[in-house]
N, CA, C, O and the ligand as a Tripos MOL2 file, in Angstrom:
@<TRIPOS>MOLECULE
protein
  301   299    76     0     0
PROTEIN
NO_CHARGES

@<TRIPOS>ATOM
      1 N         -11.4580   -4.2580   -2.8430 N.3       1 MET1
      2 CA        -10.9490   -3.4450   -1.7330 C.3       1 MET1
      3 C          -9.7070   -2.6850   -2.1950 C.2       1 MET1
      4 O          -8.9670   -3.1370   -3.0690 O.2       1 MET1
      5 N          -9.5090   -1.5650   -1.6070 N.am      2 ARG2
      6 CA         -8.4130   -0.7120   -2.0410 C.3       2 ARG2
      7 C          -7.1280   -1.0180   -1.2870 C.2       2 ARG2
      8 O          -7.1570   -1.6030   -0.2040 O.2       2 ARG2
      9 N          -6.0070   -0.6230   -1.8630 N.am      3 GLY3
     10 CA         -4.7360   -0.7270   -1.1690 C.3       3 GLY3
     11 C          -4.1090   -2.1040   -1.1860 C.2       3 GLY3
     12 O          -3.2650   -2.4150   -0.3450 O.2       3 GLY3
     13 N          -4.5180   -2.9410   -2.1430 N.am      4 ASN4
     14 CA         -3.9010   -4.2570   -2.2850 C.3       4 ASN4
     15 C          -2.5730   -4.0670   -3.0000 C.2       4 ASN4
     16 O          -2.4510   -4.3460   -4.1930 O.2       4 ASN4
     17 N          -1.5700   -3.5860   -2.2530 N.am      5 VAL5
     18 CA         -0.3210   -3.1060   -2.8420 C.3       5 VAL5
     19 C           0.3750   -4.1530   -3.6950 C.2       5 VAL5
     20 O           0.8700   -3.8430   -4.7780 O.2       5 VAL5
     21 N           0.4170   -5.3960   -3.2110 N.am      6 ASP6
     22 CA          1.1840   -6.4070   -3.9470 C.3       6 ASP6
     23 C           0.4120   -7.0120   -5.1150 C.2       6 ASP6
     24 O           1.0010   -7.6790   -5.9650 O.2       6 ASP6
     25 N          -0.8940   -6.7880   -5.1640 N.am      7 ASP7
     26 CA         -1.7460   -7.3150   -6.2360 C.3       7 ASP7
     27 C          -1.6230   -8.8260   -6.3960 C.2       7 ASP7
     28 O          -1.9310   -9.3650   -7.4590 O.2       7 ASP7
     29 N          -1.1750   -9.5100   -5.3470 N.am      8 ILE8
     30 CA         -0.9770  -10.9580   -5.4460 C.3       8 ILE8
     31 C          -2.2830  -11.6540   -5.7940 C.2       8 ILE8
     32 O          -2.2980  -12.5940   -6.5890 O.2       8 ILE8
     33 N          -3.3600  -11.2020   -5.2100 N.am      9 THR9
     34 CA         -4.6520  -11.8130   -5.5110 C.3       9 THR9
     35 C          -5.4140  -11.0080   -6.5490 C.2       9 THR9
     36 O          -6.6290  -11.1460   -6.6900 O.2       9 THR9
     37 N          -4.6930  -10.1690   -7.2710 N.am     10 GLY10
     38 CA         -5.3120   -9.3670   -8.3220 C.3      10 GLY10
     39 C          -5.9090   -8.0950   -7.7670 C.2      10 GLY10
     40 O          -6.0840   -7.9540   -6.5560 O.2      10 GLY10
     41 N          -6.2280   -7.1540   -8.6710 N.am     11 PRO11
     42 CA         -6.8380   -5.9030   -8.2230 C.3      11 PRO11
     43 C          -8.1070   -6.1810   -7.4210 C.2      11 PRO11
     44 O          -8.9370   -7.0040   -7.8070 O.2      11 PRO11
     45 N          -8.2350   -5.4950   -6.3250 N.am     12 GLY12
     46 CA         -9.4010   -5.7110   -5.4840 C.3      12 GLY12
     47 C          -9.2220   -6.8630   -4.5160 C.2      12 GLY12
     48 O         -10.1430   -7.2030   -3.7730 O.2      12 GLY12
     49 N          -8.0210   -7.4760   -4.5190 N.am     13 GLY13
     50 CA         -7.7680   -8.6040   -3.6220 C.3      13 GLY13
     51 C          -7.5990   -8.1600   -2.1840 C.2      13 GLY13
     52 O          -7.6960   -6.9820   -1.8410 O.2      13 GLY13
     53 N          -7.3460   -9.1520   -1.3710 N.am     14 GLU14
     54 CA         -7.2470   -8.9210    0.0700 C.3      14 GLU14
     55 C          -6.0100   -8.0920    0.4320 C.2      14 GLU14
     56 O          -4.9520   -8.2150   -0.1840 O.2      14 GLU14
     57 N          -6.1780   -7.2550    1.4400 N.am     15 ILE15
     58 CA         -5.0530   -6.5090    1.9940 C.3      15 ILE15
     59 C          -4.5860   -7.2540    3.2310 C.2      15 ILE15
     60 O          -5.3610   -7.4720    4.1620 O.2      15 ILE15
     61 N          -3.3160   -7.6450    3.2400 N.am     16 ASP16
     62 CA         -2.8100   -8.4040    4.3730 C.3      16 ASP16
     63 C          -1.3470   -8.0360    4.6440 C.2      16 ASP16
     64 O          -0.8140   -7.0710    4.0960 O.2      16 ASP16
     65 N          -0.7270   -8.8280    5.4980 N.am     17 VAL17
     66 CA          0.6540   -8.5480    5.8810 C.3      17 VAL17
     67 C           1.5870   -8.6120    4.6700 C.2      17 VAL17
     68 O           2.6210   -7.9440    4.6520 O.2      17 VAL17
     69 N           1.2350   -9.4040    3.6690 N.am     18 ALA18
     70 CA          2.0690   -9.4940    2.4680 C.3      18 ALA18
     71 C           2.1810   -8.1320    1.7860 C.2      18 ALA18
     72 O           3.2110   -7.8210    1.1870 O.2      18 ALA18
     73 N           1.1390   -7.3290    1.8710 N.am     19 ASP19
     74 CA          1.1830   -5.9910    1.2730 C.3      19 ASP19
     75 C           2.1720   -5.1020    2.0320 C.2      19 ASP19
     76 O           2.8870   -4.2880    1.4480 O.2      19 ASP19
     77 N           2.1840   -5.2860    3.3400 N.am     20 LEU20
     78 CA          3.1210   -4.5370    4.1760 C.3      20 LEU20
     79 C           4.5610   -4.9440    3.8340 C.2      20 LEU20
     80 O           5.4390   -4.0950    3.6800 O.2      20 LEU20
     81 N           4.7800   -6.2350    3.7210 N.am     21 THR21
     82 CA          6.1000   -6.7650    3.3830 C.3      21 THR21
     83 C           6.5450   -6.2390    2.0170 C.2      21 THR21
     84 O           7.7020   -5.8590    1.8330 O.2      21 THR21
     85 N           5.6300   -6.2230    1.0840 N.am     22 PHE22
     86 CA          5.9230   -5.7570   -0.2710 C.3      22 PHE22
     87 C           6.3640   -4.2910   -0.2490 C.2      22 PHE22
     88 O           7.3250   -3.9060   -0.9140 O.2      22 PHE22
     89 N           5.6480   -3.4970    0.5210 N.am     23 LEU23
     90 CA          5.9350   -2.0650    0.5790 C.3      23 LEU23
     91 C           7.2730   -1.8010    1.2770 C.2      23 LEU23
     92 O           8.0250   -0.9160    0.8680 O.2      23 LEU23
     93 N           7.5660   -2.5660    2.3230 N.am     24 VAL24
     94 CA          8.8620   -2.4480    3.0010 C.3      24 VAL24
     95 C           9.9860   -2.7910    2.0240 C.2      24 VAL24
     96 O          10.9950   -2.0890    1.9610 O.2      24 VAL24
     97 N           9.8100   -3.8680    1.2660 N.am     25 ALA25
     98 CA         10.8260   -4.2880    0.3010 C.3      25 ALA25
     99 C          11.0360   -3.2100   -0.7580 C.2      25 ALA25
    100 O          12.1680   -2.9190   -1.1450 O.2      25 ALA25
    101 N           9.9400   -2.6220   -1.2210 N.am     26 PHE26
    102 CA         10.0370   -1.5630   -2.2250 C.3      26 PHE26
    103 C          10.7890   -0.3540   -1.6870 C.2      26 PHE26
    104 O          11.6360    0.2180   -2.3740 O.2      26 PHE26
    105 N          10.4770    0.0300   -0.4560 N.am     27 LEU27
    106 CA         11.0460    1.2540    0.0990 C.3      27 LEU27
    107 C          12.5060    1.0920    0.5170 C.2      27 LEU27
    108 O          13.3140    2.0020    0.3310 O.2      27 LEU27
    109 N          12.8380   -0.0560    1.0740 N.am     28 PHE28
    110 CA         14.1460   -0.1740    1.7370 C.3      28 PHE28
    111 C          15.0710   -1.2250    1.1610 C.2      28 PHE28
    112 O          16.2590   -1.2470    1.4830 O.2      28 PHE28
    113 N          14.5470   -2.0980    0.3130 N.am     29 GLN29
    114 CA         15.3820   -3.2120   -0.1420 C.3      29 GLN29
    115 C          15.4500   -3.3060   -1.6590 C.2      29 GLN29
    116 O          15.8560   -4.3370   -2.1950 O.2      29 GLN29
    117 N          15.0650   -2.2650   -2.3460 N.am     30 GLY30
    118 CA         15.1250   -2.2990   -3.8060 C.3      30 GLY30
    119 C          14.1540   -3.2830   -4.4210 C.2      30 GLY30
    120 O          14.3790   -3.7750   -5.5270 O.2      30 GLY30
    121 N          13.0760   -3.5730   -3.7140 N.am     31 GLY31
    122 CA         12.0780   -4.5180   -4.2150 C.3      31 GLY31
    123 C          11.2910   -3.9320   -5.3720 C.2      31 GLY31
    124 O          11.4400   -2.7570   -5.7070 O.2      31 GLY31
    125 N          10.4430   -4.7700   -5.9880 N.am     32 PRO32
    126 CA          9.6750   -4.3330   -7.1560 C.3      32 PRO32
    127 C           8.7060   -3.1840   -6.8470 C.2      32 PRO32
    128 O           8.2110   -3.0380   -5.7300 O.2      32 PRO32
    129 N           8.4640   -2.3940   -7.8630 N.am     33 VAL33
    130 CA          7.5050   -1.3020   -7.7720 C.3      33 VAL33
    131 C           6.1070   -1.9080   -7.6590 C.2      33 VAL33
    132 O           5.8140   -2.9070   -8.3150 O.2      33 VAL33
    133 N           5.2470   -1.3180   -6.8390 N.am     34 PRO34
    134 CA          3.8740   -1.8460   -6.7690 C.3      34 PRO34
    135 C           3.2340   -1.8880   -8.1600 C.2      34 PRO34
    136 O           3.3780   -0.9390   -8.9310 O.2      34 PRO34
    137 N           2.5290   -2.9750   -8.4890 N.am     35 PRO35
    138 CA          1.9080   -3.1100   -9.8140 C.3      35 PRO35
    139 C           1.0610   -1.8960  -10.1870 C.2      35 PRO35
    140 O           1.0710   -1.4640  -11.3400 O.2      35 PRO35
    141 N           0.3410   -1.3530   -9.2330 N.am     36 CYS36
    142 CA         -0.3640   -0.0890   -9.4410 C.3      36 CYS36
    143 C           0.3180    0.9170   -8.5210 C.2      36 CYS36
    144 O           0.0890    0.9100   -7.3110 O.2      36 CYS36
    145 N           1.1390    1.7660   -9.0820 N.am     37 ILE37
    146 CA          1.9780    2.6520   -8.2690 C.3      37 ILE37
    147 C           1.1370    3.5500   -7.3660 C.2      37 ILE37
    148 O           1.5570    3.8910   -6.2600 O.2      37 ILE37
    149 N          -0.0490    3.9310   -7.8390 N.am     38 GLU38
    150 CA         -0.9120    4.7780   -7.0190 C.3      38 GLU38
    151 C          -1.3320    4.0680   -5.7360 C.2      38 GLU38
    152 O          -1.5680    4.7070   -4.7100 O.2      38 GLU38
    153 N          -1.4250    2.7380   -5.8020 N.am     39 GLU39
    154 CA         -1.8390    1.9690   -4.6420 C.3      39 GLU39
    155 C          -0.7420    1.9240   -3.5830 C.2      39 GLU39
    156 O          -1.0110    1.6880   -2.4050 O.2      39 GLU39
    157 N           0.5010    2.1540   -4.0190 N.am     40 GLY40
    158 CA          1.5980    2.2080   -3.0580 C.3      40 GLY40
    159 C           1.4980    3.4280   -2.1570 C.2      40 GLY40
    160 O           1.9850    3.4180   -1.0270 O.2      40 GLY40
    161 N           0.8670    4.4740   -2.6630 N.am     41 ASN41
    162 CA          0.6400    5.6820   -1.8610 C.3      41 ASN41
    163 C          -0.5820    5.4290   -0.9820 C.2      41 ASN41
    164 O          -1.6400    6.0380   -1.1390 O.2      41 ASN41
    165 N          -0.3820    4.5040   -0.0530 N.am     42 VAL42
    166 CA         -1.4970    3.9700    0.7340 C.3      42 VAL42
    167 C          -2.2920    5.0530    1.4510 C.2      42 VAL42
    168 O          -3.5190    4.9970    1.5180 O.2      42 VAL42
    169 N          -1.5790    6.0360    1.9850 N.am     43 ASP43
    170 CA         -2.2740    7.0620    2.7690 C.3      43 ASP43
    171 C          -2.9720    8.0960    1.8890 C.2      43 ASP43
    172 O          -3.7220    8.9310    2.3950 O.2      43 ASP43
    173 N          -2.7320    8.0490    0.5720 N.am     44 GLY44
    174 CA         -3.4410    8.9280   -0.3440 C.3      44 GLY44
    175 C          -3.0330   10.3910   -0.2720 C.2      44 GLY44
    176 O          -3.6830   11.2470   -0.8720 O.2      44 GLY44
    177 N          -1.9530   10.6880    0.4630 N.am     45 ILE45
    178 CA         -1.5220   12.0800    0.5840 C.3      45 ILE45
    179 C          -1.0820   12.6110   -0.7770 C.2      45 ILE45
    180 O          -0.3000   11.9650   -1.4730 O.2      45 ILE45
    181 N          -1.5720   13.7600   -1.1490 N.am     46 LEU46
    182 CA         -1.3340   14.4130   -2.4440 C.3      46 LEU46
    183 C          -1.9700   13.6410   -3.5990 C.2      46 LEU46
    184 O          -1.6750   13.9090   -4.7640 O.2      46 LEU46
    185 N          -2.8350   12.6900   -3.2820 N.am     47 GLY47
    186 CA         -3.5940   11.9980   -4.3200 C.3      47 GLY47
    187 C          -2.7630   11.0090   -5.1100 C.2      47 GLY47
    188 O          -1.6260   10.7080   -4.7470 O.2      47 GLY47
    189 N          -3.3490   10.4880   -6.2240 N.am     48 PRO48
    190 CA         -2.6260    9.5240   -7.0500 C.3      48 PRO48
    191 C          -1.2830   10.0950   -7.5010 C.2      48 PRO48
    192 O          -1.2060   11.2440   -7.9350 O.2      48 PRO48
    193 N          -0.2350    9.2940   -7.3990 N.am     49 GLY49
    194 CA          1.0950    9.7620   -7.7580 C.3      49 GLY49
    195 C           1.8050   10.4630   -6.6110 C.2      49 GLY49
    196 O           2.9350   10.9270   -6.7690 O.2      49 GLY49
    197 N           1.1470   10.5440   -5.4490 N.am     50 GLY50
    198 CA          1.7540   11.1470   -4.2790 C.3      50 GLY50
    199 C           2.9060   10.3050   -3.7630 C.2      50 GLY50
    200 O           3.1300    9.1890   -4.2310 O.2      50 GLY50
    201 N           3.6460   10.8510   -2.7840 N.am     51 PRO51
    202 CA          4.8570   10.1700   -2.3140 C.3      51 PRO51
    203 C           4.5580    8.8550   -1.5900 C.2      51 PRO51
    204 O           3.5950    8.7390   -0.8310 O.2      51 PRO51
    205 N           5.4170    7.8770   -1.8520 N.am     52 ILE52
    206 CA          5.3830    6.6150   -1.1160 C.3      52 ILE52
    207 C           6.5340    6.6530   -0.1310 C.2      52 ILE52
    208 O           7.7000    6.6910   -0.5240 O.2      52 ILE52
    209 N           6.2030    6.6430    1.1520 N.am     53 ASP53
    210 CA          7.2370    6.7620    2.1680 C.3      53 ASP53
    211 C           6.8230    6.0380    3.4400 C.2      53 ASP53
    212 O           5.8580    5.2730    3.4520 O.2      53 ASP53
    213 N           7.5690    6.2920    4.5130 N.am     54 VAL54
    214 CA          7.3140    5.5810    5.7650 C.3      54 VAL54
    215 C           5.8980    5.8420    6.2820 C.2      54 VAL54
    216 O           5.3170    4.9940    6.9600 O.2      54 VAL54
    217 N           5.3490    7.0000    5.9660 N.am     55 ALA55
    218 CA          3.9870    7.3100    6.4060 C.3      55 ALA55
    219 C           2.9890    6.2980    5.8390 C.2      55 ALA55
    220 O           1.9720    6.0060    6.4680 O.2      55 ALA55
    221 N           3.2790    5.7680    4.6560 N.am     56 ASP56
    222 CA          2.3810    4.7720    4.0580 C.3      56 ASP56
    223 C           2.4520    3.4510    4.8180 C.2      56 ASP56
    224 O           1.4450    2.7590    4.9680 O.2      56 ASP56
    225 N           3.6420    3.1090    5.2940 N.am     57 LEU57
    226 CA          3.7720    1.9040    6.1230 C.3      57 LEU57
    227 C           2.9780    2.0680    7.4120 C.2      57 LEU57
    228 O           2.2560    1.1650    7.8340 O.2      57 LEU57
    229 N           3.1240    3.2290    8.0250 N.am     58 THR58
    230 CA          2.4030    3.5070    9.2700 C.3      58 THR58
    231 C           0.9000    3.4080    9.0430 C.2      58 THR58
    232 O           0.1710    2.8440    9.8580 O.2      58 THR58
    233 N           0.4540    3.9620    7.9320 N.am     59 TYR59
    234 CA         -0.9770    3.9490    7.6010 C.3      59 TYR59
    235 C          -1.4800    2.5180    7.4180 C.2      59 TYR59
    236 O          -2.5590    2.1550    7.8850 O.2      59 TYR59
    237 N          -0.6650    1.7120    6.7210 N.am     60 LEU60
    238 CA         -1.0640    0.3310    6.4420 C.3      60 LEU60
    239 C          -1.0930   -0.4950    7.7280 C.2      60 LEU60
    240 O          -1.9870   -1.3210    7.9170 O.2      60 LEU60
    241 N          -0.1250   -0.2740    8.6060 N.am     61 VAL61
    242 CA         -0.1170   -0.9640    9.9050 C.3      61 VAL61
    243 C          -1.3710   -0.5940   10.6830 C.2      61 VAL61
    244 O          -2.0160   -1.4570   11.2790 O.2      61 VAL61
    245 N          -1.7130    0.6820   10.6770 N.am     62 ALA62
    246 CA         -2.9040    1.1420   11.4020 C.3      62 ALA62
    247 C          -4.1620    0.4910   10.8320 C.2      62 ALA62
    248 O          -5.0550    0.0900   11.5790 O.2      62 ALA62
    249 N          -4.2260    0.3890    9.5020 N.am     63 PHE63
    250 CA         -5.3830   -0.2390    8.8690 C.3      63 PHE63
    251 C          -5.4820   -1.7200    9.2440 C.2      63 PHE63
    252 O          -6.5590   -2.2110    9.5840 O.2      63 PHE63
    253 N          -4.3620   -2.4190    9.1790 N.am     64 LEU64
    254 CA         -4.3640   -3.8680    9.3800 C.3      64 LEU64
    255 C          -4.5980   -4.2680   10.8280 C.2      64 LEU64
    256 O          -5.2810   -5.2540   11.1050 O.2      64 LEU64
    257 N          -4.0270   -3.4950   11.7570 N.am     65 PHE65
    258 CA         -3.9900   -3.9660   13.1450 C.3      65 PHE65
    259 C          -4.7210   -3.0650   14.1290 C.2      65 PHE65
    260 O          -4.9560   -3.4590   15.2710 O.2      65 PHE65
    261 N          -5.0780   -1.8720   13.7050 N.am     66 GLN66
    262 CA         -5.6600   -0.9340   14.6620 C.3      66 GLN66
    263 C          -6.9770   -0.3390   14.1790 C.2      66 GLN66
    264 O          -7.4410    0.6710   14.7070 O.2      66 GLN66
    265 N          -7.5800   -0.9750   13.1680 N.am     67 GLY67
    266 CA         -8.8680   -0.4940   12.6820 C.3      67 GLY67
    267 C          -8.8040    0.8610   11.9980 C.2      67 GLY67
    268 O          -9.7700    1.6230   12.0340 O.2      67 GLY67
    269 N          -7.6640    1.1680   11.3710 N.am     68 GLY68
    270 CA         -7.5060    2.4450   10.6860 C.3      68 GLY68
    271 C          -8.3290    2.5230    9.4120 C.2      68 GLY68
    272 O          -8.9830    1.5580    9.0170 O.2      68 GLY68
    273 N          -8.2870    3.6820    8.7790 N.am     69 SER69
    274 CA         -9.0680    3.9330    7.5650 C.3      69 SER69
    275 C          -8.5750    3.1000    6.3900 C.2      69 SER69
    276 O          -7.4360    2.6340    6.3690 O.2      69 SER69
    277 N          -9.4740    2.9230    5.4010 N.am     70 ASP70
    278 CA         -9.1340    2.1920    4.1910 C.3      70 ASP70
    279 C          -7.9640    2.8480    3.4650 C.2      70 ASP70
    280 O          -7.8780    4.0740    3.3880 O.2      70 ASP70
    281 N          -7.0670    2.0250    2.9360 N.am     71 PRO71
    282 CA         -5.9980    2.5700    2.0970 C.3      71 PRO71
    283 C          -6.5320    3.1260    0.7730 C.2      71 PRO71
    284 O          -7.6000    2.7410    0.2990 O.2      71 PRO71
    285 N          -5.7560    4.0390    0.1980 N.am     72 ALA72
    286 CA         -6.1150    4.5700   -1.1190 C.3      72 ALA72
    287 C          -6.0420    3.4400   -2.1390 C.2      72 ALA72
    288 O          -5.2990    2.4750   -1.9640 O.2      72 ALA72
    289 N          -6.8170    3.5740   -3.1940 N.am     73 GLY73
    290 CA         -6.8560    2.5240   -4.1920 C.3      73 GLY73
    291 C          -6.2680    2.9300   -5.5270 C.2      73 GLY73
    292 O          -5.7990    4.0540   -5.7090 O.2      73 GLY73
    293 N          -6.3030    1.9960   -6.4510 N.am     74 CYS74
    294 CA         -5.8670    2.2560   -7.8080 C.3      74 CYS74
    295 C          -6.9700    3.0840   -8.4860 C.2      74 CYS74
    296 O          -8.1470    2.7340   -8.4040 O.2      74 CYS74
    297 N          -6.5880    4.1790   -9.1520 N.am     75 PRO75
    298 CA         -7.6340    4.9990   -9.7680 C.3      75 PRO75
    299 C          -8.3320    4.2640  -10.9290 C.2      75 PRO75
    300 O          -9.2370    4.8170  -11.5540 O.2      75 PRO75
    301 CA          1.9670    8.4190    0.8170 Ca       76 CA76
@<TRIPOS>BOND
     1     1     2 1
     2     2     3 1
     3     3     4 2
     4     3     5 am
     5     5     6 1
     6     6     7 1
     7     7     8 2
     8     7     9 am
     9     9    10 1
    10    10    11 1
    11    11    12 2
    12    11    13 am
    13    13    14 1
    14    14    15 1
    15    15    16 2
    16    15    17 am
    17    17    18 1
    18    18    19 1
    19    19    20 2
    20    19    21 am
    21    21    22 1
    22    22    23 1
    23    23    24 2
    24    23    25 am
    25    25    26 1
    26    26    27 1
    27    27    28 2
    28    27    29 am
    29    29    30 1
    30    30    31 1
    31    31    32 2
    32    31    33 am
    33    33    34 1
    34    34    35 1
    35    35    36 2
    36    35    37 am
    37    37    38 1
    38    38    39 1
    39    39    40 2
    40    39    41 am
    41    41    42 1
    42    42    43 1
    43    43    44 2
    44    43    45 am
    45    45    46 1
    46    46    47 1
    47    47    48 2
    48    47    49 am
    49    49    50 1
    50    50    51 1
    51    51    52 2
    52    51    53 am
    53    53    54 1
    54    54    55 1
    55    55    56 2
    56    55    57 am
    57    57    58 1
    58    58    59 1
    59    59    60 2
    60    59    61 am
    61    61    62 1
    62    62    63 1
    63    63    64 2
    64    63    65 am
    65    65    66 1
    66    66    67 1
    67    67    68 2
    68    67    69 am
    69    69    70 1
    70    70    71 1
    71    71    72 2
    72    71    73 am
    73    73    74 1
    74    74    75 1
    75    75    76 2
    76    75    77 am
    77    77    78 1
    78    78    79 1
    79    79    80 2
    80    79    81 am
    81    81    82 1
    82    82    83 1
    83    83    84 2
    84    83    85 am
    85    85    86 1
    86    86    87 1
    87    87    88 2
    88    87    89 am
    89    89    90 1
    90    90    91 1
    91    91    92 2
    92    91    93 am
    93    93    94 1
    94    94    95 1
    95    95    96 2
    96    95    97 am
    97    97    98 1
    98    98    99 1
    99    99   100 2
   100    99   101 am
   101   101   102 1
   102   102   103 1
   103   103   104 2
   104   103   105 am
   105   105   106 1
   106   106   107 1
   107   107   108 2
   108   107   109 am
   109   109   110 1
   110   110   111 1
   111   111   112 2
   112   111   113 am
   113   113   114 1
   114   114   115 1
   115   115   116 2
   116   115   117 am
   117   117   118 1
   118   118   119 1
   119   119   120 2
   120   119   121 am
   121   121   122 1
   122   122   123 1
   123   123   124 2
   124   123   125 am
   125   125   126 1
   126   126   127 1
   127   127   128 2
   128   127   129 am
   129   129   130 1
   130   130   131 1
   131   131   132 2
   132   131   133 am
   133   133   134 1
   134   134   135 1
   135   135   136 2
   136   135   137 am
   137   137   138 1
   138   138   139 1
   139   139   140 2
   140   139   141 am
   141   141   142 1
   142   142   143 1
   143   143   144 2
   144   143   145 am
   145   145   146 1
   146   146   147 1
   147   147   148 2
   148   147   149 am
   149   149   150 1
   150   150   151 1
   151   151   152 2
   152   151   153 am
   153   153   154 1
   154   154   155 1
   155   155   156 2
   156   155   157 am
   157   157   158 1
   158   158   159 1
   159   159   160 2
   160   159   161 am
   161   161   162 1
   162   162   163 1
   163   163   164 2
   164   163   165 am
   165   165   166 1
   166   166   167 1
   167   167   168 2
   168   167   169 am
   169   169   170 1
   170   170   171 1
   171   171   172 2
   172   171   173 am
   173   173   174 1
   174   174   175 1
   175   175   176 2
   176   175   177 am
   177   177   178 1
   178   178   179 1
   179   179   180 2
   180   179   181 am
   181   181   182 1
   182   182   183 1
   183   183   184 2
   184   183   185 am
   185   185   186 1
   186   186   187 1
   187   187   188 2
   188   187   189 am
   189   189   190 1
   190   190   191 1
   191   191   192 2
   192   191   193 am
   193   193   194 1
   194   194   195 1
   195   195   196 2
   196   195   197 am
   197   197   198 1
   198   198   199 1
   199   199   200 2
   200   199   201 am
   201   201   202 1
   202   202   203 1
   203   203   204 2
   204   203   205 am
   205   205   206 1
   206   206   207 1
   207   207   208 2
   208   207   209 am
   209   209   210 1
   210   210   211 1
   211   211   212 2
   212   211   213 am
   213   213   214 1
   214   214   215 1
   215   215   216 2
   216   215   217 am
   217   217   218 1
   218   218   219 1
   219   219   220 2
   220   219   221 am
   221   221   222 1
   222   222   223 1
   223   223   224 2
   224   223   225 am
   225   225   226 1
   226   226   227 1
   227   227   228 2
   228   227   229 am
   229   229   230 1
   230   230   231 1
   231   231   232 2
   232   231   233 am
   233   233   234 1
   234   234   235 1
   235   235   236 2
   236   235   237 am
   237   237   238 1
   238   238   239 1
   239   239   240 2
   240   239   241 am
   241   241   242 1
   242   242   243 1
   243   243   244 2
   244   243   245 am
   245   245   246 1
   246   246   247 1
   247   247   248 2
   248   247   249 am
   249   249   250 1
   250   250   251 1
   251   251   252 2
   252   251   253 am
   253   253   254 1
   254   254   255 1
   255   255   256 2
   256   255   257 am
   257   257   258 1
   258   258   259 1
   259   259   260 2
   260   259   261 am
   261   261   262 1
   262   262   263 1
   263   263   264 2
   264   263   265 am
   265   265   266 1
   266   266   267 1
   267   267   268 2
   268   267   269 am
   269   269   270 1
   270   270   271 1
   271   271   272 2
   272   271   273 am
   273   273   274 1
   274   274   275 1
   275   275   276 2
   276   275   277 am
   277   277   278 1
   278   278   279 1
   279   279   280 2
   280   279   281 am
   281   281   282 1
   282   282   283 1
   283   283   284 2
   284   283   285 am
   285   285   286 1
   286   286   287 1
   287   287   288 2
   288   287   289 am
   289   289   290 1
   290   290   291 1
   291   291   292 2
   292   291   293 am
   293   293   294 1
   294   294   295 1
   295   295   296 2
   296   295   297 am
   297   297   298 1
   298   298   299 1
   299   299   300 2
@<TRIPOS>SUBSTRUCTURE
     1 MET1         2 RESIDUE 1 A MET
     2 ARG2         6 RESIDUE 1 A ARG
     3 GLY3        10 RESIDUE 1 A GLY
     4 ASN4        14 RESIDUE 1 A ASN
     5 VAL5        18 RESIDUE 1 A VAL
     6 ASP6        22 RESIDUE 1 A ASP
     7 ASP7        26 RESIDUE 1 A ASP
     8 ILE8        30 RESIDUE 1 A ILE
     9 THR9        34 RESIDUE 1 A THR
    10 GLY10       38 RESIDUE 1 A GLY
    11 PRO11       42 RESIDUE 1 A PRO
    12 GLY12       46 RESIDUE 1 A GLY
    13 GLY13       50 RESIDUE 1 A GLY
    14 GLU14       54 RESIDUE 1 A GLU
    15 ILE15       58 RESIDUE 1 A ILE
    16 ASP16       62 RESIDUE 1 A ASP
    17 VAL17       66 RESIDUE 1 A VAL
    18 ALA18       70 RESIDUE 1 A ALA
    19 ASP19       74 RESIDUE 1 A ASP
    20 LEU20       78 RESIDUE 1 A LEU
    21 THR21       82 RESIDUE 1 A THR
    22 PHE22       86 RESIDUE 1 A PHE
    23 LEU23       90 RESIDUE 1 A LEU
    24 VAL24       94 RESIDUE 1 A VAL
    25 ALA25       98 RESIDUE 1 A ALA
    26 PHE26      102 RESIDUE 1 A PHE
    27 LEU27      106 RESIDUE 1 A LEU
    28 PHE28      110 RESIDUE 1 A PHE
    29 GLN29      114 RESIDUE 1 A GLN
    30 GLY30      118 RESIDUE 1 A GLY
    31 GLY31      122 RESIDUE 1 A GLY
    32 PRO32      126 RESIDUE 1 A PRO
    33 VAL33      130 RESIDUE 1 A VAL
    34 PRO34      134 RESIDUE 1 A PRO
    35 PRO35      138 RESIDUE 1 A PRO
    36 CYS36      142 RESIDUE 1 A CYS
    37 ILE37      146 RESIDUE 1 A ILE
    38 GLU38      150 RESIDUE 1 A GLU
    39 GLU39      154 RESIDUE 1 A GLU
    40 GLY40      158 RESIDUE 1 A GLY
    41 ASN41      162 RESIDUE 1 A ASN
    42 VAL42      166 RESIDUE 1 A VAL
    43 ASP43      170 RESIDUE 1 A ASP
    44 GLY44      174 RESIDUE 1 A GLY
    45 ILE45      178 RESIDUE 1 A ILE
    46 LEU46      182 RESIDUE 1 A LEU
    47 GLY47      186 RESIDUE 1 A GLY
    48 PRO48      190 RESIDUE 1 A PRO
    49 GLY49      194 RESIDUE 1 A GLY
    50 GLY50      198 RESIDUE 1 A GLY
    51 PRO51      202 RESIDUE 1 A PRO
    52 ILE52      206 RESIDUE 1 A ILE
    53 ASP53      210 RESIDUE 1 A ASP
    54 VAL54      214 RESIDUE 1 A VAL
    55 ALA55      218 RESIDUE 1 A ALA
    56 ASP56      222 RESIDUE 1 A ASP
    57 LEU57      226 RESIDUE 1 A LEU
    58 THR58      230 RESIDUE 1 A THR
    59 TYR59      234 RESIDUE 1 A TYR
    60 LEU60      238 RESIDUE 1 A LEU
    61 VAL61      242 RESIDUE 1 A VAL
    62 ALA62      246 RESIDUE 1 A ALA
    63 PHE63      250 RESIDUE 1 A PHE
    64 LEU64      254 RESIDUE 1 A LEU
    65 PHE65      258 RESIDUE 1 A PHE
    66 GLN66      262 RESIDUE 1 A GLN
    67 GLY67      266 RESIDUE 1 A GLY
    68 GLY68      270 RESIDUE 1 A GLY
    69 SER69      274 RESIDUE 1 A SER
    70 ASP70      278 RESIDUE 1 A ASP
    71 PRO71      282 RESIDUE 1 A PRO
    72 ALA72      286 RESIDUE 1 A ALA
    73 GLY73      290 RESIDUE 1 A GLY
    74 CYS74      294 RESIDUE 1 A CYS
    75 PRO75      298 RESIDUE 1 A PRO
    76 CA76       301 GROUP 0 **** ****
């Protein structure tokens, strides 16, 4: 599955709240860079290497809790 930002369960692992936490830490708390940086660009805007910002958090929340579209994956 795509968008496993924290890669805790390895590439293709489950997307869960831990991925959201990881992305928040990266954006606002100086946390580690996502293992696959392209996967951090969850919303896929501008493709691989696109900006990682609050829109990606919104996208991930929508995916996890509101039946939103799949997150972008590692190329
Ligand atoms: Ca993005």
